[in-house]
C-alpha positions in Angstrom: -10.8 -101.0 41.7 -7.5 -98.9 41.8 -8.3 -97.7 38.3 -11.7 -96.5 39.4 -10.4 -94.7 42.4 -7.7 -93.0 40.3 -10.5 -91.8 37.8 -12.6 -90.4 40.6 -9.6 -88.6 41.9 -8.7 -86.8 38.7 -12.4 -86.2 38.0 -12.8 -84.3 41.5 -9.6 -82.4 41.0 -10.6 -81.2 37.4 -14.0 -80.1 38.7 -12.3 -78.2 41.5 -10.1 -76.4 39.0 -13.1 -75.6 36.7 -15.0 -74.0 39.6 -12.0 -71.9 40.8 -11.4 -70.7 37.3 -14.9 -69.7 36.7 -15.0 -67.9 40.0 -11.9 -66.0 39.0 -13.2 -65.0 35.6 -16.4 -63.7 37.2 -14.6 -61.7 39.6 -12.5 -60.2 37.0 -15.3 -59.4 34.6 -17.3 -57.7 37.2 -14.4 -55.6 38.2 -13.4 -54.8 34.7 -17.2 -53.7 34.1 -17.1 -51.4 37.1 -14.0 -49.8 35.9 -15.2 -49.3 32.4 -18.4 -47.7 34.1 -16.3 -45.4 36.4 -13.8 -44.4 33.4 -17.0 -43.5 31.2 -18.6 -41.4 33.9 -15.3 -39.6 34.4 -14.8 -39.0 30.7 -18.3 -37.7 30.0 -18.1 -35.5 33.2 -14.8 -34.0 31.9 -16.1 -33.6 28.4 -19.1 -31.9 29.7 -17.0 -29.4 31.8 -14.9 -28.8 28.7 -18.0 -27.9 26.8 -19.0 -25.4 29.3 -15.5 -23.9 29.5 -15.6 -23.6 25.7 -18.7 -21.8 25.6 -17.5 -19.5 28.3 -14.2 -18.7 26.5 -16.0 -17.7 23.2 -19.1 -15.9 24.4 -20.3 -12.8 22.6 -18.9 -10.5 25.3 -15.2 -11.8 25.1 -14.7 -12.6 21.5 -13.2 -9.3 20.7 -10.4 -7.7 22.7 -10.9 -4.0 23.6 -8.6 -2.9 20.8 -10.7 -4.8 18.3 -14.2 -3.6 19.2 -16.1 -1.9 16.2 -16.0 1.8 16.1 -19.3 3.3 16.8 -18.7 6.4 15.1 -17.2 7.7 11.8 -13.6 8.6 12.4 -11.4 11.3 10.7 -7.9 11.1 9.4 -6.6 13.0 12.3 -7.8 10.1 14.7 -5.7 7.3 13.1 -2.1 6.6 13.8 0.1 8.0 11.0 1.5 4.5 9.7 -1.9 3.0 9.7 -3.3 5.8 7.7 -0.4 6.3 5.5 2.4 4.2 3.8 5.5 4.3 6.0 8.7 3.0 4.7 12.2 3.4 6.1 12.6 7.2 6.2 9.6 7.9 4.0 6.0 8.7 4.9 3.6 8.9 1.9 0.1 10.3 2.7 -1.4 11.0 -0.7 -5.0 11.4 -1.3 -5.9 10.0 2.2 -9.5 8.8 3.0 -11.0 9.9 5.4 -9.7 13.4 4.6 -6.6 14.7 6.1 -7.0 18.3 7.3 -3.8 18.7 9.3 -0.1 17.4 9.0 0.0 14.0 11.0 2.6 13.0 13.7 5.5 11.9 11.8 8.1 9.3 13.0 11.3 10.8 14.3 13.4 9.4 11.6 11.3 10.7 8.7 13.5 12.2 5.8 10.8 12.4 3.0 7.2 13.3 3.7 4.8 13.5 0.8 1.1 14.6 1.6 -0.1 15.7 -1.8 -3.8 16.4 -2.6 -5.5 16.3 0.9 -7.2 18.9 2.6 -4.6 20.4 5.0 -5.4 23.8 5.7 -2.5 25.2 7.8 1.0 24.6 8.7 1.8 25.1 12.4 5.0 25.9 14.1 4.8 22.6 15.9 4.1 20.3 12.8 7.9 19.8 12.0 9.3 20.9 15.2 11.1 17.7 16.1 11.6 16.1 12.8 15.1 17.5 12.2 15.8 14.8 9.6 13.5 15.9 7.0 15.3 16.5 3.6 12.1 16.8 1.4 8.5 17.9 2.1 5.9 17.8 -0.6 2.4 19.3 0.4 1.2 19.9 -3.3 -2.5 20.2 -3.9 -3.9 21.0 -0.4 -5.9 23.9 1.0 -3.1 25.6 2.8 -3.9 29.4 3.3 -1.6 29.8 6.5 1.8 29.0 7.4 3.0 30.1 10.8 6.3 31.8 11.4 9.0 29.4 12.1 7.2 26.3 10.7 10.3 25.3 8.6 13.0 27.2 10.7 14.4 24.2 12.5 14.6 21.9 9.5 18.5 22.4 8.9 18.6 19.6 6.4 15.5 20.4 4.1 16.6 20.6 0.6 13.3 20.2 -1.2 9.9 22.0 -0.3 6.9 22.1 -2.4 3.7 24.2 -1.5 2.3 24.2 -5.1 -1.4 24.3 -5.7 -2.4 25.9 -2.3 -4.0 29.1 -1.3 -1.0 30.5 0.3 -0.7 34.5 0.5 2.5 34.8 2.6 5.9 33.0 2.5 7.3 32.0 5.8 11.1 32.0 6.5 12.8 29.3 4.6 15.6 26.8 5.7 19.1 28.1 4.6 19.9 24.7 2.7 17.1 24.7 0.5 17.8 23.6 -3.2 14.5 23.7 -4.6 11.3 25.6 -3.8 8.0 25.4 -5.5 5.2 27.7 -4.7 3.5 27.5 -8.3 -0.4 28.2 -8.4 -0.8 30.0 -5.1 -2.1 33.6 -4.2 1.2 35.2 -3.4 1.5 38.9 -4.0 4.7 41.0 -3.5 3.8 42.1 -0.1 3.5 38.6 1.0 7.1 37.8 0.1 9.7 39.4 2.1 12.6 41.3 0.3 15.2 38.9 1.8 12.9 35.7 1.6 15.6 34.0 -0.7 18.6 36.2 -0.1 20.2 33.7 2.6 19.4 30.7 0.6 23.0 30.2 -0.7 22.3 26.7 -2.3 19.0 27.4 -3.7 19.0 26.5 -7.5 15.2 26.3 -8.6 12.7 28.7 -7.6 9.1 28.1 -8.9 6.6 31.1 -8.3 4.5 30.8 -11.4 0.7 31.5 -11.5 0.5 33.7 -8.4 -0.2 37.5 -8.1 3.3 39.0 -7.8 3.7 42.5 -9.0 7.5 42.6 -9.0 10.5 40.1 -9.0 11.8 39.2 -5.6 15.6 39.3 -4.9 17.0 36.3 -6.4 20.4 34.6 -5.2 23.2 34.1 -7.5 22.9 30.3 -7.0 19.6 30.1 -9.0 19.6 28.2 -12.1 15.9 27.9 -12.9 13.4 30.7 -12.1 9.7 30.5 -13.1 7.6 33.8 -12.6 5.1 33.2 -15.7 1.5 34.2 -15.4 1.9 36.9 -12.5 1.1 40.7 -12.5 4.7 41.9 -13.0 4.7 45.1 -14.8 8.4 46.1 -14.8 11.9 45.1 -14.1 15.1 47.1 -13.2 18.7 47.0 -13.8 19.2 45.4 -10.6 16.5 42.9 -11.0 19.0 40.1 -12.4 22.2 42.2 -12.8 24.2 44.8 -11.0 23.4 48.1 -12.4 26.7 49.7 -11.3 28.8 46.9 -12.9 28.5 46.6 -16.5 31.0 43.7 -16.5 29.2 41.5 -14.3 28.1 38.2 -15.7 25.5 36.1 -13.7 27.1 32.9 -13.4 24.4 30.2 -12.9 21.0 31.5 -14.2 19.9 29.3 -17.2 16.2 29.7 -17.5 14.1 32.6 -16.5 10.3 32.4 -17.5 8.4 35.6 -17.6 5.6 34.8 -20.1 2.0 35.7 -19.2 3.0 38.9 -17.3 2.0 42.5 -18.5 5.7 43.6 -18.6 7.2 44.1 -22.0 10.7 43.0 -21.6 12.0 44.9 -24.9 11.8 48.2 -22.8 14.3 47.1 -20.4 17.3 46.0 -22.2 20.0 46.8 -19.6 18.1 44.5 -17.1 19.4 41.4 -19.1 22.9 42.2 -20.0 24.4 40.1 -17.3 22.4 37.0 -18.4 23.6 34.2 -20.8 20.1 33.7 -22.3 17.1 36.2 -22.5 14.1 35.7 -20.4 11.1 33.9 -21.9 8.3 36.5 -22.2 6.7 39.3 -24.0 8.9 41.5 -26.2 6.5 43.4 -28.1 
């Protein structure tokens, strides 16, 4: 009898434990499903909101910043920043054969020492173009359409050593900087009246002067520092005893002149023998 009672007692306890465990499992299962459902709703709602935000952030009106908006009209070289249009290195600016066409000297960085703007469509040099660029040592404007240079355009360039205005349409030379070493105005429309008598007189360091293929009727005054002088293909018809030498000093020897080209002029150099007595070498040109 005792065995039967003990068995019934253990059976009742086991059944109670099973019922309790089942109830607890049911409770936690239901709670977990609710949590999962709630979390999924939050997730999809959040994802939906992010999707709307993404579309708003990248709509067609806000993809480009104002600086990146496409230009509606065709621009010119004068409308663009210099260092976007040209190549700017330390102290040097290269604006050669620029497209779109460059018709005026662009604004240069303050520290520019070497400026190259060859083969463009520049028509005029103004007094303001280089006014504040006092560091310039070399300017090359070869192959443009320059027909006018304002007075004082180069007057403030105390460090300028080389200036090329070759292959333009210049009829009058401006005042040139005192420290100039090389000046090139080949292939222009210069006449003697467009070159002042003292245009080169104060250039005490000038070594090379190139004035070939112009319309000069006479040789301008040439400083003693000049080594190379090109005057070929002009309209020079005569020279004097003072053109290269000092007519009143038969012992004078010109110290530096190594090369004078006068070929392609109407002058017959043999008719002026006293004009070359101070030279180390005779000018290249017509002698018959």
